[in-house]
Residue frames as a rotation matrix with the C-alpha (Angstrom) as fourth column:
UNK 1
0.569 -0.768 0.293 226.07
-0.463 -0.594 -0.658 25.30
0.679 0.239 -0.694 -74.26
UNK 2
0.555 -0.366 -0.747 228.92
0.621 0.780 0.078 23.49
0.554 -0.507 0.660 -72.65
UNK 3
0.944 -0.238 -0.230 231.61
0.039 -0.611 0.791 24.71
-0.329 -0.755 -0.567 -70.30
UNK 4
0.382 -0.863 0.330 234.58
0.923 0.334 -0.192 24.47
0.055 0.378 0.924 -72.77
UNK 5
0.478 -0.204 0.854 234.76
0.189 -0.926 -0.327 28.33
0.858 0.318 -0.404 -72.62
UNK 6
0.921 -0.104 0.375 235.84
-0.389 -0.297 0.872 28.00
0.021 -0.949 -0.314 -68.91
UNK 7
0.619 -0.663 0.422 238.89
0.262 0.680 0.685 25.87
-0.741 -0.313 0.595 -69.84
UNK 8
0.146 -0.502 -0.852 241.88
-0.760 -0.609 0.228 26.88
-0.633 0.614 -0.471 -71.86
UNK 9
0.693 0.249 -0.676 242.24
-0.697 0.473 -0.539 24.95
0.186 0.845 0.501 -75.02
UNK 10
-0.149 -0.861 -0.487 245.47
-0.611 0.467 -0.639 23.35
0.778 0.202 -0.595 -74.16
UNK 11
-0.787 -0.168 0.593 243.95
-0.607 0.378 -0.699 21.84
-0.107 -0.911 -0.399 -71.04
UNK 12
0.319 0.946 -0.054 240.90
-0.917 0.294 -0.269 20.35
-0.238 0.135 0.962 -72.69
UNK 13
-0.879 -0.423 0.220 240.80
-0.362 0.893 0.268 16.56
-0.309 0.156 -0.938 -72.94
UNK 14
-0.199 0.868 -0.455 238.02
-0.907 0.014 0.422 15.19
0.372 0.496 0.784 -75.12
UNK 15
0.439 0.553 0.708 235.94
-0.730 0.679 -0.078 12.28
-0.524 -0.483 0.702 -74.41
UNK 16
0.961 -0.025 -0.276 237.37
-0.185 0.684 -0.706 10.56
0.207 0.729 0.652 -77.38
UNK 17
0.066 -0.998 0.020 240.87
-0.512 -0.051 -0.858 11.02
0.857 0.046 -0.514 -76.20
UNK 18
-0.214 -0.162 0.963 240.15
-0.973 0.122 -0.196 9.79
-0.086 -0.979 -0.184 -72.79
UNK 19
0.290 0.460 0.839 238.39
-0.520 0.812 -0.266 6.60
-0.804 -0.359 0.475 -73.83
UNK 20
0.989 0.049 -0.139 239.48
-0.144 0.506 -0.851 5.64
0.029 0.861 0.507 -77.37
UNK 21
0.233 -0.947 0.220 242.78
-0.803 -0.060 0.592 4.12
-0.548 -0.315 -0.775 -76.68
UNK 22
0.390 0.032 0.920 242.36
0.176 0.978 -0.109 1.09
-0.904 0.205 0.376 -79.06
UNK 23
0.600 -0.194 0.776 243.14
0.798 0.074 -0.599 2.68
0.059 0.978 0.200 -82.46
UNK 24
-0.484 -0.830 -0.277 245.97
0.775 -0.554 0.304 5.13
-0.405 -0.067 0.912 -83.30
UNK 25
0.422 0.568 -0.707 245.26
0.201 -0.819 -0.538 8.66
-0.884 0.085 -0.460 -84.17
UNK 26
-0.064 -0.455 0.888 245.94
0.967 0.192 0.168 9.63
-0.247 0.870 0.427 -87.78
UNK 27
-0.560 -0.237 -0.794 246.98
0.144 -0.972 0.188 13.03
-0.816 -0.008 0.578 -89.02
UNK 28
0.340 0.868 -0.363 244.73
-0.249 -0.289 -0.924 14.76
-0.907 0.404 0.117 -91.49
UNK 29
0.100 -0.339 -0.935 247.16
-0.994 -0.084 -0.075 14.07
-0.053 0.937 -0.345 -94.42
UNK 30
0.928 0.371 0.019 247.19
-0.371 0.928 -0.028 10.37
-0.028 0.019 0.999 -93.47
UNK 31
0.367 -0.856 -0.363 250.86
-0.406 0.204 -0.891 10.16
0.837 0.475 -0.273 -93.54
UNK 32
-0.633 -0.765 -0.121 251.77
-0.207 0.318 -0.925 9.53
0.746 -0.561 -0.360 -89.95
UNK 33
0.423 0.800 -0.425 249.99
0.224 0.362 0.905 7.64
0.878 -0.478 -0.026 -87.17
UNK 34
-0.481 -0.454 0.750 250.22
-0.588 -0.468 -0.660 8.94
0.651 -0.758 -0.042 -83.63
UNK 35
-0.428 0.306 -0.851 249.66
0.527 0.849 0.040 6.43
0.734 -0.431 -0.524 -80.84
UNK 36
0.287 0.687 0.668 247.03
-0.296 -0.600 0.743 7.58
0.911 -0.411 0.031 -78.37
UNK 37
-0.659 -0.571 0.489 248.08
-0.641 0.088 -0.762 7.46
0.392 -0.816 -0.425 -74.71
UNK 38
-0.444 0.483 -0.755 246.60
0.524 0.823 0.218 4.54
0.727 -0.299 -0.619 -72.56
UNK 39
0.652 0.727 0.213 244.19
0.159 -0.407 0.900 5.31
0.741 -0.553 -0.381 -69.73
UNK 40
0.693 -0.387 -0.609 247.09
0.701 0.163 0.694 4.88
-0.169 -0.908 0.384 -67.25
UNK 41
-0.448 -0.857 0.256 249.39
0.894 -0.437 0.100 7.15
0.026 0.274 0.961 -69.18
UNK 42
-0.105 0.476 0.873 246.74
0.240 -0.840 0.486 9.82
0.965 0.261 -0.026 -69.52
UNK 43
0.836 0.481 -0.264 246.05
0.365 -0.128 0.922 9.52
0.409 -0.868 -0.282 -65.77
UNK 44
0.251 -0.848 -0.466 249.65
0.928 0.075 0.365 9.88
-0.275 -0.524 0.806 -65.00
UNK 45
-0.659 -0.415 0.627 250.00
0.610 -0.783 0.123 12.92
0.440 0.464 0.769 -67.09
UNK 46
0.311 0.806 0.504 246.90
0.163 -0.568 0.807 14.48
0.936 -0.169 -0.308 -65.38
UNK 47
0.782 -0.049 -0.622 248.39
0.620 0.174 0.765 13.81
0.071 -0.983 0.167 -62.04
UNK 48
-0.294 -0.920 -0.259 251.63
0.929 -0.338 0.148 15.57
-0.224 -0.197 0.954 -62.91
UNK 49
-0.538 0.158 0.828 249.63
0.352 -0.850 0.391 18.55
0.766 0.502 0.402 -64.33
UNK 50
0.111 0.764 0.636 246.94
-0.338 -0.572 0.747 18.83
0.935 -0.297 0.195 -61.53
UNK 51
0.538 0.170 -0.825 248.20
0.565 0.653 0.503 16.79
0.625 -0.738 0.256 -58.59
UNK 52
-0.628 -0.778 -0.016 250.07
0.459 -0.354 -0.815 17.91
0.628 -0.519 0.580 -55.45
UNK 53
-0.447 0.400 -0.800 248.92
0.813 -0.193 -0.550 19.76
-0.374 -0.896 -0.239 -52.29
UNK 54
-0.386 0.525 0.758 246.12
0.484 -0.585 0.651 22.14
0.785 0.618 -0.028 -53.15
UNK 55
-0.994 -0.090 0.066 245.17
0.009 -0.652 -0.758 25.20
0.111 -0.753 0.649 -50.85
UNK 56
-0.417 0.889 0.189 241.43
-0.836 -0.457 0.305 25.58
0.357 -0.030 0.934 -51.53
UNK 57
0.263 0.512 -0.818 240.38
-0.015 0.850 0.527 21.76
0.965 -0.126 0.231 -51.11
UNK 58
-0.530 -0.491 -0.692 242.31
0.631 0.317 -0.708 21.87
0.567 -0.811 0.142 -47.78
UNK 59
-0.953 0.204 0.222 240.35
-0.285 -0.853 -0.438 24.98
0.100 -0.481 0.871 -46.72
UNK 60
-0.044 0.980 -0.196 237.07
-0.804 0.082 0.589 23.57
0.593 0.183 0.784 -47.63
UNK 61
0.012 0.005 -1.000 238.05
0.282 0.959 0.009 20.37
0.959 -0.282 0.010 -45.74
UNK 62
-0.910 -0.343 -0.233 238.82
0.325 -0.240 -0.915 22.42
0.258 -0.908 0.330 -42.62
UNK 63
-0.654 0.715 0.246 235.43
-0.721 -0.688 0.081 24.11
0.227 -0.125 0.966 -42.80
UNK 64
0.231 0.723 -0.651 233.70
-0.425 0.677 0.601 20.73
0.875 0.138 0.464 -43.03
UNK 65
-0.340 -0.437 -0.833 235.79
0.552 0.624 -0.553 19.38
0.761 -0.648 0.029 -40.13
UNK 66
-0.972 -0.045 0.233 234.86
-0.130 -0.720 -0.681 22.49
0.198 -0.692 0.694 -38.06
UNK 67
-0.293 0.955 0.051 231.20
-0.871 -0.289 0.398 22.03
0.395 0.072 0.916 -38.80
UNK 68
0.338 0.480 -0.810 230.94
-0.169 0.877 0.449 18.39
0.926 -0.015 0.378 -38.25
UNK 69
-0.624 -0.620 -0.476 233.05
0.446 0.218 -0.868 18.62
0.641 -0.754 0.141 -35.08
UNK 70
-0.812 0.415 0.410 230.51
-0.562 -0.748 -0.354 21.16
0.160 -0.518 0.840 -33.69
UNK 71
0.157 0.941 -0.299 227.62
-0.812 0.295 0.504 18.93
0.563 0.164 0.810 -34.47
UNK 72
0.151 -0.100 -0.983 229.31
0.227 0.972 -0.064 15.87
0.962 -0.213 0.170 -32.89
UNK 73
-0.889 -0.457 -0.045 230.19
0.186 -0.270 -0.945 17.82
0.419 -0.848 0.324 -29.78
UNK 74
-0.520 0.770 0.371 226.52
-0.834 -0.551 -0.027 18.93
0.183 -0.323 0.928 -29.47
UNK 75
0.313 0.569 -0.760 225.34
-0.425 0.800 0.424 15.38
0.849 0.191 0.492 -29.87
UNK 76
-0.304 -0.544 -0.782 227.76
0.450 0.642 -0.621 14.21
0.840 -0.541 0.049 -27.31
UNK 77
-0.916 0.010 0.401 226.77
-0.318 -0.628 -0.711 16.98
0.245 -0.778 0.578 -24.84
UNK 78
-0.059 0.995 0.077 223.10
-0.925 -0.084 0.372 15.76
0.376 -0.050 0.925 -25.19
UNK 79
0.596 0.404 -0.694 223.71
-0.336 0.910 0.241 12.06
0.729 0.090 0.678 -25.02
UNK 80
-0.251 -0.859 -0.446 226.82
0.059 0.446 -0.893 11.44
0.966 -0.250 -0.061 -22.90
UNK 81
-0.633 0.024 0.774 225.28
-0.721 -0.385 -0.577 12.68
0.284 -0.923 0.261 -19.53
UNK 82
0.445 0.893 -0.061 222.77
-0.842 0.441 0.310 10.00
0.304 -0.087 0.949 -19.78
UNK 83
0.674 -0.332 -0.660 225.59
0.200 0.942 -0.270 7.46
0.712 0.050 0.701 -19.50
UNK 84
0.889 -0.310 -0.337 227.28
0.298 -0.167 0.940 9.30
-0.348 -0.936 -0.056 -16.75
UNK 85
-0.011 -0.949 0.315 230.08
0.992 0.028 0.121 10.75
-0.124 0.314 0.941 -19.06
UNK 86
0.567 0.074 -0.820 231.18
0.211 -0.976 0.057 14.35
-0.796 -0.206 -0.569 -18.66
UNK 87
0.135 -0.537 0.832 232.06
0.991 0.061 -0.121 15.86
0.015 0.841 0.541 -21.98
UNK 88
0.960 0.272 0.074 232.12
0.272 -0.962 0.010 19.51
0.074 0.010 -0.997 -20.80
UNK 89
0.481 -0.841 -0.248 235.87
-0.052 -0.310 0.949 19.47
-0.875 -0.444 -0.192 -19.95
UNK 90
0.567 -0.380 -0.731 238.45
-0.823 -0.216 -0.526 20.00
0.041 0.900 -0.435 -22.56
UNK 91
0.668 -0.353 -0.655 240.77
-0.076 0.843 -0.532 17.17
0.740 0.405 0.536 -23.92
UNK 92
-0.285 -0.936 0.206 243.52
-0.284 -0.123 -0.951 18.20
0.916 -0.329 -0.231 -21.50
UNK 93
-0.360 0.242 0.901 241.44
-0.926 -0.207 -0.315 18.22
0.110 -0.948 0.299 -18.36
UNK 94
0.733 0.673 -0.098 239.60
-0.673 0.739 0.041 14.95
0.100 0.036 0.994 -19.37
UNK 95
0.483 -0.603 -0.635 242.84
0.040 0.739 -0.672 13.19
0.875 0.299 0.381 -19.78
UNK 96
-0.502 -0.612 0.611 244.23
-0.525 -0.346 -0.778 14.60
0.687 -0.711 -0.148 -16.52
UNK 97
0.101 0.613 0.784 241.30
-0.992 0.118 0.036 13.20
-0.070 -0.781 0.620 -14.60
UNK 98
0.907 0.322 -0.272 241.53
-0.367 0.920 -0.137 9.82
0.206 0.224 0.952 -16.15
UNK 99
0.098 -0.961 -0.259 245.34
-0.151 0.243 -0.958 9.79
0.984 0.133 -0.121 -15.72
UNK 100
-0.676 -0.375 0.634 245.06
-0.622 -0.170 -0.764 10.38
0.394 -0.911 -0.119 -11.99
UNK 101
-0.249 0.627 0.738 242.16
-0.690 0.420 -0.589 7.97
-0.679 -0.657 0.328 -11.60
UNK 102
-0.664 -0.196 -0.722 242.86
-0.738 0.326 0.591 5.26
0.119 0.925 -0.361 -14.24
UNK 103
-0.949 0.295 0.111 240.38
0.253 0.923 -0.289 2.82
-0.187 -0.246 -0.951 -12.65
UNK 104
-0.155 0.923 -0.353 237.32
-0.022 -0.361 -0.932 4.95
-0.988 -0.137 0.076 -13.54
UNK 105
-0.479 0.021 0.877 236.00
0.810 0.396 0.433 3.84
-0.338 0.918 -0.207 -17.07
UNK 106
0.576 0.790 0.212 233.76
0.800 -0.491 -0.343 6.79
-0.167 0.367 -0.915 -17.47
UNK 107
0.460 -0.482 -0.746 236.66
-0.142 -0.869 0.474 9.21
-0.877 -0.112 -0.468 -17.28
UNK 108
-0.597 -0.773 0.218 238.37
0.040 0.243 0.969 7.40
-0.802 0.587 -0.114 -19.99
UNK 109
-0.092 0.704 0.704 235.15
0.945 0.284 -0.161 7.35
-0.313 0.651 -0.691 -21.95
UNK 110
0.794 0.223 -0.566 235.22
0.135 -0.972 -0.193 11.23
-0.593 0.077 -0.802 -21.89
UNK 111
-0.197 -0.933 -0.301 238.78
-0.359 -0.217 0.908 11.01
-0.912 0.287 -0.293 -23.42
UNK 112
-0.592 0.030 0.806 237.45
0.585 0.703 0.404 8.64
-0.554 0.710 -0.434 -26.01
UNK 113
0.524 0.847 0.093 234.65
0.733 -0.393 -0.555 11.15
-0.434 0.359 -0.826 -26.99
UNK 114
0.556 -0.349 -0.755 237.20
-0.285 -0.933 0.221 13.82
-0.781 0.092 -0.618 -27.52
UNK 115
-0.563 -0.816 0.128 239.37
-0.252 0.317 0.914 11.67
-0.787 0.482 -0.385 -29.62
UNK 116
-0.370 0.500 0.783 236.42
0.764 0.643 -0.049 10.33
-0.528 0.580 -0.620 -31.58
UNK 117
0.691 0.575 -0.438 235.22
0.313 -0.784 -0.536 13.87
-0.652 0.233 -0.721 -32.41
UNK 118
0.138 -0.836 -0.530 238.67
-0.567 -0.506 0.650 14.82
-0.812 0.211 -0.544 -33.53
UNK 119
-0.731 -0.448 0.514 239.20
0.068 0.702 0.709 11.71
-0.679 0.553 -0.483 -35.67
UNK 120
-0.042 0.764 0.644 235.68
0.873 0.341 -0.348 11.84
-0.486 0.548 -0.681 -37.36
UNK 121
0.721 0.242 -0.649 235.77
0.068 -0.957 -0.282 15.55
-0.690 0.159 -0.706 -38.03
UNK 122
-0.134 -0.857 -0.498 239.28
-0.687 -0.282 0.670 15.41
-0.715 0.432 -0.550 -39.63
UNK 123
-0.630 -0.035 0.776 238.30
0.404 0.839 0.366 12.19
-0.664 0.543 -0.514 -41.64
UNK 124
0.440 0.847 0.298 235.40
0.762 -0.177 -0.623 14.10
-0.475 0.501 -0.724 -43.11
UNK 125
0.598 -0.329 -0.731 237.67
-0.310 -0.936 0.168 17.07
-0.739 0.126 -0.661 -43.75
UNK 126
-0.512 -0.857 0.052 240.26
-0.373 0.277 0.886 14.98
-0.774 0.434 -0.462 -45.51
UNK 127
-0.319 0.409 0.855 237.57
0.721 0.690 -0.061 13.20
-0.615 0.597 -0.515 -47.60
UNK 128
0.740 0.619 -0.262 236.21
0.363 -0.696 -0.619 16.47
-0.566 0.363 -0.740 -48.75
UNK 129
0.228 -0.757 -0.612 239.68
-0.664 -0.581 0.471 17.67
-0.712 0.299 -0.635 -49.87
UNK 130
-0.583 -0.512 0.631 240.32
-0.079 0.808 0.583 14.44
-0.809 0.290 -0.511 -51.53
UNK 131
0.143 0.757 0.638 237.14
0.820 0.270 -0.504 14.56
-0.554 0.595 -0.582 -53.60
UNK 132
0.808 0.252 -0.532 237.90
0.045 -0.928 -0.371 18.12
-0.587 0.276 -0.761 -54.51
UNK 133
0.080 -0.935 -0.345 241.53
-0.748 -0.285 0.599 17.61
-0.659 0.211 -0.722 -55.39
UNK 134
0.886 0.352 -0.303 240.99
-0.464 0.657 -0.594 14.26
-0.010 0.667 0.745 -57.29
UNK 135
0.468 -0.747 -0.472 244.71
0.206 0.612 -0.764 13.48
0.859 0.260 0.440 -57.24
UNK 136
-0.550 -0.824 0.138 247.31
0.045 -0.194 -0.980 13.24
0.834 -0.532 0.144 -54.40
UNK 137
0.451 0.875 -0.175 244.99
0.178 0.104 0.979 12.25
0.874 -0.473 -0.108 -51.62
UNK 138
0.189 -0.543 -0.818 247.70
0.979 0.170 0.112 12.18
0.078 -0.822 0.564 -49.02
UNK 139
-0.764 -0.552 0.333 248.62
0.568 -0.821 -0.056 15.75
0.304 0.146 0.941 -50.02
UNK 140
-0.203 0.755 0.624 245.12
-0.101 -0.650 0.753 16.93
0.974 0.090 0.208 -49.75
UNK 141
0.661 0.393 -0.639 244.68
0.549 0.328 0.769 15.32
0.512 -0.859 0.001 -46.33
UNK 142
-0.225 -0.814 -0.536 247.95
0.973 -0.217 -0.078 17.09
-0.053 -0.539 0.841 -45.25
UNK 143
-0.713 -0.022 0.700 246.58
0.272 -0.930 0.248 20.42
0.646 0.367 0.669 -46.49
UNK 144
0.395 0.918 0.043 243.54
0.109 -0.093 0.990 19.97
0.912 -0.387 -0.136 -44.31
UNK 145
0.485 -0.338 -0.807 245.74
0.861 0.348 0.372 19.22
0.155 -0.875 0.459 -41.28
UNK 146
-0.588 -0.800 0.119 247.95
0.789 -0.600 -0.132 22.28
0.177 0.017 0.984 -42.00
UNK 147
-0.383 0.583 0.717 244.98
0.003 -0.775 0.632 24.46
0.924 0.244 0.295 -42.19
UNK 148
0.631 0.618 -0.470 243.70
0.359 0.304 0.882 23.07
0.688 -0.725 -0.030 -38.99
UNK 149
0.067 -0.797 -0.600 247.06
0.995 0.102 -0.023 23.81
0.080 -0.595 0.800 -37.36
UNK 150
-0.792 -0.350 0.500 246.95
0.416 -0.909 0.022 27.29
0.446 0.225 0.866 -38.53
UNK 151
0.069 0.950 0.305 243.41
0.016 -0.306 0.952 27.73
0.998 -0.061 -0.036 -37.15
UNK 152
0.637 0.068 -0.768 244.40
0.707 0.346 0.617 26.44
0.307 -0.936 0.172 -33.79
UNK 153
-0.460 -0.866 -0.198 247.41
0.888 -0.444 -0.123 28.88
0.019 -0.232 0.972 -33.76
UNK 154
-0.660 0.166 0.733 245.20
0.158 -0.923 0.351 31.88
0.734 0.348 0.583 -34.74
UNK 155
0.454 0.891 -0.012 242.46
0.074 -0.025 0.997 31.15
0.888 -0.454 -0.077 -32.22
UNK 156
0.417 -0.384 -0.824 244.92
0.878 0.403 0.256 30.44
0.234 -0.830 0.506 -29.58
UNK 157
-0.699 -0.712 0.067 246.80
0.698 -0.700 -0.152 33.70
0.155 -0.059 0.986 -30.09
UNK 158
-0.329 0.725 0.605 243.46
0.012 -0.637 0.771 35.54
0.944 0.261 0.201 -30.27
UNK 159
0.729 0.534 -0.428 242.56
0.374 0.214 0.903 34.23
0.573 -0.818 -0.043 -26.78
UNK 160
-0.009 -0.834 -0.551 245.94
0.999 0.017 -0.043 35.01
0.045 -0.551 0.833 -25.51
UNK 161
-0.835 -0.219 0.505 245.50
0.331 -0.933 0.143 38.67
0.440 0.287 0.851 -26.66
UNK 162
-0.900 0.419 -0.116 242.20
-0.120 -0.496 -0.860 38.82
-0.418 -0.761 0.497 -24.82
UNK 163
-0.487 0.738 -0.468 239.61
-0.774 -0.117 0.623 37.83
0.405 0.665 0.628 -27.39
UNK 164
-0.304 0.451 0.839 236.76
-0.562 0.626 -0.540 35.65
-0.769 -0.636 0.063 -26.04
UNK 165
-0.907 0.042 -0.418 235.50
-0.326 0.558 0.763 32.60
0.265 0.829 -0.492 -27.74
UNK 166
-0.710 0.693 0.125 232.21
0.099 0.275 -0.956 32.27
-0.698 -0.666 -0.263 -25.74
UNK 167
0.321 0.940 -0.118 229.38
-0.156 -0.070 -0.985 31.36
-0.934 0.334 0.124 -28.10
UNK 168
0.228 -0.213 -0.950 231.55
-0.958 -0.221 -0.180 30.75
-0.171 0.952 -0.255 -31.03
UNK 169
0.962 0.160 0.221 232.22
-0.149 0.987 -0.067 26.99
-0.229 0.031 0.973 -30.45
UNK 170
0.578 -0.807 -0.123 235.92
-0.344 -0.104 -0.933 27.63
0.740 0.582 -0.338 -30.88
UNK 171
0.555 -0.370 0.745 236.92
-0.807 -0.022 0.590 26.54
-0.202 -0.929 -0.310 -27.36
UNK 172
0.805 -0.153 0.573 238.15
0.035 0.977 0.212 23.15
-0.592 -0.150 0.792 -28.56
UNK 173
0.776 -0.472 0.418 240.46
0.510 0.080 -0.856 24.68
0.371 0.878 0.303 -31.06
UNK 174
0.633 -0.496 0.593 242.50
-0.622 -0.783 0.010 26.71
0.460 -0.376 -0.805 -28.51
UNK 175
-0.216 -0.831 -0.512 245.75
-0.007 0.526 -0.850 25.43
0.976 -0.180 -0.120 -27.07
UNK 176
-0.709 -0.063 0.702 244.83
-0.638 -0.365 -0.678 26.86
0.299 -0.929 0.219 -23.71
UNK 177
0.286 0.923 0.256 241.65
-0.958 0.270 0.094 24.63
0.018 -0.273 0.962 -23.64
UNK 178
0.637 -0.121 -0.762 243.58
-0.203 0.926 -0.317 21.53
0.744 0.357 0.565 -24.74
UNK 179
-0.463 -0.870 -0.169 246.21
-0.061 0.222 -0.973 21.96
0.885 -0.440 -0.156 -22.17
UNK 180
0.497 0.812 -0.306 243.75
0.294 0.174 0.940 22.53
0.816 -0.558 -0.152 -19.33
UNK 181
0.842 -0.122 0.525 244.81
-0.495 -0.564 0.662 22.96
0.215 -0.817 -0.535 -15.71
UNK 182
0.499 -0.735 0.458 247.70
-0.068 0.494 0.867 20.39
-0.864 -0.464 0.197 -15.92
UNK 183
0.477 -0.376 -0.794 250.13
-0.842 -0.453 -0.291 21.40
-0.250 0.808 -0.533 -18.57
UNK 184
-0.622 -0.773 0.122 252.22
-0.684 0.613 0.395 18.27
-0.381 0.162 -0.910 -18.47
UNK 185
-0.358 0.590 0.724 249.14
0.422 0.794 -0.438 15.93
-0.833 0.149 -0.533 -19.20
UNK 186
0.565 0.699 -0.437 247.72
-0.051 -0.500 -0.865 18.56
-0.823 0.511 -0.247 -21.45
UNK 187
-0.019 -0.655 -0.756 250.75
-0.907 -0.306 0.288 18.46
-0.420 0.691 -0.588 -23.69
UNK 188
-0.852 -0.166 0.497 250.24
-0.033 0.964 0.265 14.70
-0.523 0.210 -0.826 -24.05
UNK 189
0.068 0.957 0.283 246.61
0.539 0.204 -0.817 15.30
-0.839 0.208 -0.502 -24.92
UNK 190
0.435 0.001 -0.901 247.59
-0.564 -0.780 -0.273 18.15
-0.702 0.626 -0.338 -27.48
UNK 191
-0.541 -0.791 -0.287 250.21
-0.755 0.306 0.580 15.89
-0.371 0.530 -0.762 -29.09
UNK 192
-0.696 0.321 0.642 247.75
0.260 0.946 -0.191 13.01
-0.669 0.034 -0.742 -29.19
UNK 193
0.407 0.913 -0.042 244.94
0.352 -0.199 -0.914 14.97
-0.843 0.357 -0.402 -30.85
UNK 194
0.249 -0.305 -0.919 247.32
-0.790 -0.613 -0.010 16.47
-0.560 0.729 -0.394 -33.39
UNK 195
-0.838 -0.544 0.034 248.66
-0.447 0.720 0.530 12.99
-0.313 0.430 -0.847 -34.38
UNK 196
-0.418 0.744 0.521 245.17
0.473 0.668 -0.574 11.53
-0.775 0.006 -0.632 -34.41
UNK 197
0.482 0.547 -0.684 243.97
-0.123 -0.731 -0.671 14.48
-0.867 0.408 -0.285 -36.58
UNK 198
-0.229 -0.691 -0.686 246.80
-0.873 -0.165 0.458 14.03
-0.430 0.703 -0.566 -38.99
UNK 199
-0.893 -0.079 0.442 246.17
0.029 0.972 0.234 10.21
-0.448 0.222 -0.866 -39.38
UNK 200
-0.038 0.987 0.158 242.37
0.535 0.153 -0.831 10.88
-0.844 0.053 -0.534 -39.90
UNK 201
0.418 0.217 -0.882 242.98
-0.482 -0.770 -0.418 13.70
-0.770 0.600 -0.217 -42.41
UNK 202
-0.622 -0.697 -0.358 245.46
-0.719 0.327 0.613 11.48
-0.310 0.639 -0.704 -44.48
UNK 203
-0.761 0.382 0.525 242.98
0.325 0.924 -0.201 8.59
-0.562 0.017 -0.827 -44.42
UNK 204
0.269 0.910 -0.317 240.16
0.316 -0.394 -0.863 10.86
-0.910 0.133 -0.393 -45.43
UNK 205
0.087 -0.321 -0.943 242.25
-0.783 -0.607 0.134 12.21
-0.616 0.727 -0.304 -48.41
UNK 206
-0.920 -0.390 -0.051 242.93
-0.344 0.736 0.583 8.76
-0.189 0.554 -0.811 -49.68
UNK 207
-0.458 0.843 0.282 239.33
0.497 0.506 -0.705 7.85
-0.737 -0.182 -0.651 -49.20
UNK 208
0.334 0.665 -0.668 238.11
-0.106 -0.678 -0.727 10.79
-0.937 0.314 -0.156 -51.14
UNK 209
-0.299 -0.616 -0.729 240.58
-0.836 -0.200 0.511 10.28
-0.461 0.762 -0.455 -53.93
UNK 210
-0.817 -0.061 0.573 239.45
0.043 0.985 0.166 6.59
-0.575 0.160 -0.803 -54.39
UNK 211
0.209 0.978 0.003 236.12
0.197 -0.039 -0.980 7.79
-0.958 0.205 -0.201 -55.73
UNK 212
0.409 -0.197 -0.891 237.87
-0.796 -0.555 -0.242 9.37
-0.447 0.808 -0.384 -58.71
UNK 213
-0.721 -0.693 -0.024 239.85
-0.633 0.644 0.430 6.10
-0.282 0.325 -0.903 -59.34
UNK 214
-0.380 0.675 0.632 236.58
0.363 0.738 -0.569 4.27
-0.851 0.013 -0.525 -59.57
UNK 215
0.615 0.651 -0.445 235.32
-0.123 -0.478 -0.869 6.74
-0.779 0.590 -0.214 -62.11
UNK 216
-0.008 -0.746 -0.666 238.56
-0.934 -0.232 0.271 6.53
-0.357 0.624 -0.695 -64.09
UNK 217
-0.822 -0.349 0.450 238.29
-0.272 0.935 0.228 2.78
-0.500 0.065 -0.863 -64.11
UNK 218
0.096 0.940 0.326 234.81
0.206 0.302 -0.931 2.91
-0.974 0.156 -0.165 -65.66
UNK 219
-0.817 -0.544 -0.190 235.29
-0.102 -0.189 0.977 2.42
-0.567 0.818 0.099 -69.34
UNK 220
-0.330 0.670 -0.665 233.10
-0.943 -0.270 0.196 2.30
-0.048 0.691 0.721 -72.36
UNK 221
-0.549 0.133 -0.825 232.98
-0.212 0.933 0.292 -1.45
0.808 0.335 -0.484 -72.30
UNK 222
-0.927 0.258 -0.273 231.58
0.318 0.150 -0.936 -1.22
-0.201 -0.954 -0.221 -68.64
UNK 223
-0.513 0.746 -0.425 228.78
-0.582 -0.666 -0.467 1.08
-0.631 0.008 0.775 -69.94
UNK 224
-0.341 0.381 -0.859 227.92
-0.856 0.252 0.452 -1.25
0.389 0.890 0.240 -72.93
UNK 225
-0.790 -0.045 -0.611 227.71
0.001 0.997 -0.076 -4.23
0.613 -0.061 -0.788 -70.75
UNK 226
-0.857 0.514 -0.036 224.87
-0.048 -0.150 -0.988 -2.78
-0.513 -0.845 0.153 -68.68
C-alpha cells in the first residue's frame, strides 16, 4: 500500500509526469496533444507551490542547533583546559578579557571557541531546515535564525523575571550571559554572534537544499547508465 492516501489528488505528481518529458501527452480521444512540462518547468512550479519560509523546518533546525551546541560546549569544556583555554565564561566576558589584554592568544582562543560553537550549531540547524524544506534554502535558514532569536528572547525574559537556568544548559542563550560584566563589549559580542549565526544558518539552508537539487538532476538516463 502506498502513501497516495496522504496526499490530495491535485497535489500528486506521478513518476511518469516527473521523468517522461520527451514525448507529448495525448488525450484519450487522441485529438489534442498536450506538451509535458520539462524538468526545469516542473521544479519551478513545485517551488512556487511549496517554496518559501516554513515554520516547522525552522523549529526542527533550532532543536538541532541547541542539541549540537550543547554537545560542542561539553567537548570544549573537557578539552580546552588541557590547552590552557578557559571556556567557562560567556561570550561577552571572554571578549572583554581578550579586548583588554589583546596580546594573550589564549583569551582570543576562548572567543574563537564561542564563535565556533555558534557557527557550527547554526550551520547544522540551517542544513536540517534546508533538507526538510527542500526549496528556498535561504528562507529555511532564516527561519532557523528567527526561531533562535525568539528562543533567546524568551529565555532572557524568563531569567529577568527570576527563573533560573542552572542545569538546563540554557545559559549561552541568554542576553545577560552574552553581555557579561562589561555591557559595552558585551553588545559587540552579542551582535557578532547574531550575525555569525545568521550567516551560518543561511549557508546551512543552502547546503541542505543542494541535496534535493542533486536528486532532481538524477534522471532515468543516469539510472540506465549504471
